[in-house]
C-alpha positions in Angstrom: 29.4 99.4 63.1 27.4 102.5 62.3 27.5 101.6 58.6 26.3 98.1 59.4 23.4 99.4 61.6 22.3 101.6 58.7 22.7 99.0 56.0 20.7 96.3 57.8 17.3 98.1 58.1 17.8 99.7 54.7 18.4 96.3 53.1 15.3 95.0 54.9 13.1 97.8 53.6 14.4 97.5 50.0 13.9 93.7 50.0 10.4 94.2 51.4 9.6 96.6 48.6 10.9 94.4 45.8 9.3 91.2 47.2 6.0 92.8 48.0 6.3 92.0 51.7 6.7 95.5 53.1 3.8 94.9 55.5 5.7 91.9 57.0 8.7 94.2 57.5 6.6 96.7 59.3 5.0 94.0 61.5 8.5 92.6 62.3 9.7 96.0 63.3 6.8 96.5 65.8 7.1 93.0 67.2 10.9 93.4 67.7 10.4 96.7 69.4 7.8 95.2 71.8 10.1 92.2 72.4 13.1 94.6 73.1 11.0 96.5 75.7 10.0 93.2 77.4 13.5 91.9 77.4 14.9 95.2 78.8 12.3 95.1 81.7 13.2 91.5 82.5 16.9 92.3 82.6 16.4 95.5 84.6 14.3 93.7 87.2 17.1 91.1 87.7 19.7 93.8 87.8 17.8 95.8 90.4 17.1 92.8 92.6 20.7 91.5 92.7 22.3 95.0 92.9 20.1 95.7 95.9 21.0 92.4 97.6 24.7 93.1 97.1 24.2 96.6 98.6 22.5 95.0 101.6 25.3 92.5 101.9 27.8 95.3 101.8 26.1 97.3 104.6 25.5 94.2 106.7 29.2 93.3 106.7 28.8 90.2 104.7 31.2 91.5 102.1 34.0 91.7 104.6 33.5 88.1 105.5 33.3 87.2 101.8 36.6 89.1 101.3 38.3 87.1 104.0 37.2 83.8 102.4 38.2 84.8 98.9 41.4 86.7 100.0 43.8 83.9 99.0 42.5 83.7 95.5 42.2 87.5 95.2 45.7 88.0 96.6 47.1 85.6 94.0 45.2 87.1 91.1 45.6 90.8 92.1 49.2 91.4 93.2 50.0 94.4 95.4 46.5 95.3 96.6 45.9 95.9 100.2 44.5 92.8 101.9 40.9 93.4 102.9 41.1 96.9 101.5 38.3 98.7 99.6 39.5 97.5 96.2 39.8 93.9 97.4 36.2 94.0 98.9 34.7 95.4 95.7 36.6 92.8 93.6 35.1 90.0 95.9 31.6 91.5 95.3 32.2 91.6 91.6 33.5 88.1 91.4 30.6 86.8 93.6 28.1 88.4 91.2 29.9 86.8 88.3 29.9 83.4 89.9 26.2 83.7 90.5 25.8 84.5 86.7 24.1 87.9 87.3 25.3 89.2 83.9 24.7 93.0 83.5 24.2 93.3 87.3 27.9 92.9 87.7 28.7 96.0 85.6 28.2 98.6 88.5 30.3 96.5 90.8 33.0 96.1 88.2 33.1 99.9 87.6 33.4 100.6 91.3 36.1 97.9 91.7 38.1 99.3 88.7 37.9 102.8 90.2 39.1 101.5 93.6 42.0 99.8 91.9 43.0 103.0 90.1 42.9 105.0 93.3 44.9 102.4 95.2 47.5 102.1 92.5 47.7 105.8 91.7 51.1 106.6 90.2 52.2 103.0 89.7 51.1 102.8 86.0 51.8 105.2 83.1 49.1 107.7 82.4 46.4 106.2 80.2 47.7 102.7 80.7 45.9 99.9 82.4 47.7 98.1 85.2 48.0 94.3 85.5 45.3 94.3 88.1 43.0 96.3 85.9 43.6 93.9 83.1 43.0 90.9 85.3 39.7 92.4 86.5 38.6 92.9 82.9 39.6 89.3 82.1 37.6 87.9 85.1 34.5 89.8 84.0 34.8 88.7 80.4 35.5 85.0 81.2 34.1 84.3 84.6 33.2 81.1 86.3 29.4 80.8 86.6 27.8 78.4 89.1 24.3 79.7 88.7 23.6 81.4 85.3 20.8 83.6 86.7 20.6 86.0 83.8 20.7 83.3 81.2 18.0 81.3 83.1 15.8 84.4 83.3 16.1 85.1 79.6 15.3 81.4 78.8 12.3 81.5 81.1 11.1 84.7 79.5 11.3 82.9 76.1 9.3 79.9 77.3 11.9 77.4 78.4 10.4 74.8 80.7 13.7 73.8 82.4 16.2 76.6 82.0 18.6 75.2 84.6 19.3 72.1 82.4 22.2 74.1 80.9 24.1 74.0 84.2 26.6 71.2 83.5 27.5 72.8 80.1 27.9 76.3 81.7 30.2 74.9 84.4 32.5 73.1 81.9 32.7 76.0 79.4 33.1 78.8 82.0 35.8 76.8 83.9 37.7 76.2 80.7 37.4 79.8 79.5 38.4 81.2 82.9 41.5 78.9 83.1 42.6 79.9 79.6 42.0 83.6 80.2 43.7 83.9 83.6 46.7 81.8 82.4 47.1 84.0 79.3 46.8 87.2 81.3 49.4 86.0 83.9 51.8 84.9 81.1 51.5 88.2 79.2 51.8 90.2 82.4 55.0 88.4 83.3 56.4 89.0 79.8 55.5 92.7 79.9 57.2 93.1 83.4 60.3 91.3 82.2 60.6 93.5 79.1 60.1 96.6 81.3 62.9 95.5 83.6 65.3 94.9 80.7 64.4 98.3 79.3 65.2 99.9 82.6 68.6 98.1 82.7 
């Protein structure tokens, strides 16, 4: 990756020199830098808003109610976690943020949920190895069901889209398909791994 990141700008400068369009390369660099700053501010604003709302929901007790509603699904996906425990509550917050399509705003919640899982499962997995629940959380963050793609809509609006929410049906279909495939694969591989571990112990 480092080599690629070095080669791309170097190739652009060399091509600009040989084609006599070095001024266009310089202008593109400045425009891209300005666009990157604008994009970063847009995403940071969305992350700050939703992270703050999630914190308010946690302090107000809404997370506990959300945890009770989602506990059947969380209990099936994450085996062995304490029902209504800290890890389960953080997982519910993380899943809710993913369902709302908050994108990078889910990262802090995901990190906290992963840490809570590690603490609750201390000693149950080999050192340096991820447990099945950690893997499942990673899978759900990678291929999550999105009802409202808020981050994608914000980016489309920032780039001039008149109706950014027109993508909703496609988002629902694709995210549901990817989530089903990812969870099914994770469950299957987890079952195979546990079965092999039992045979090895015997």
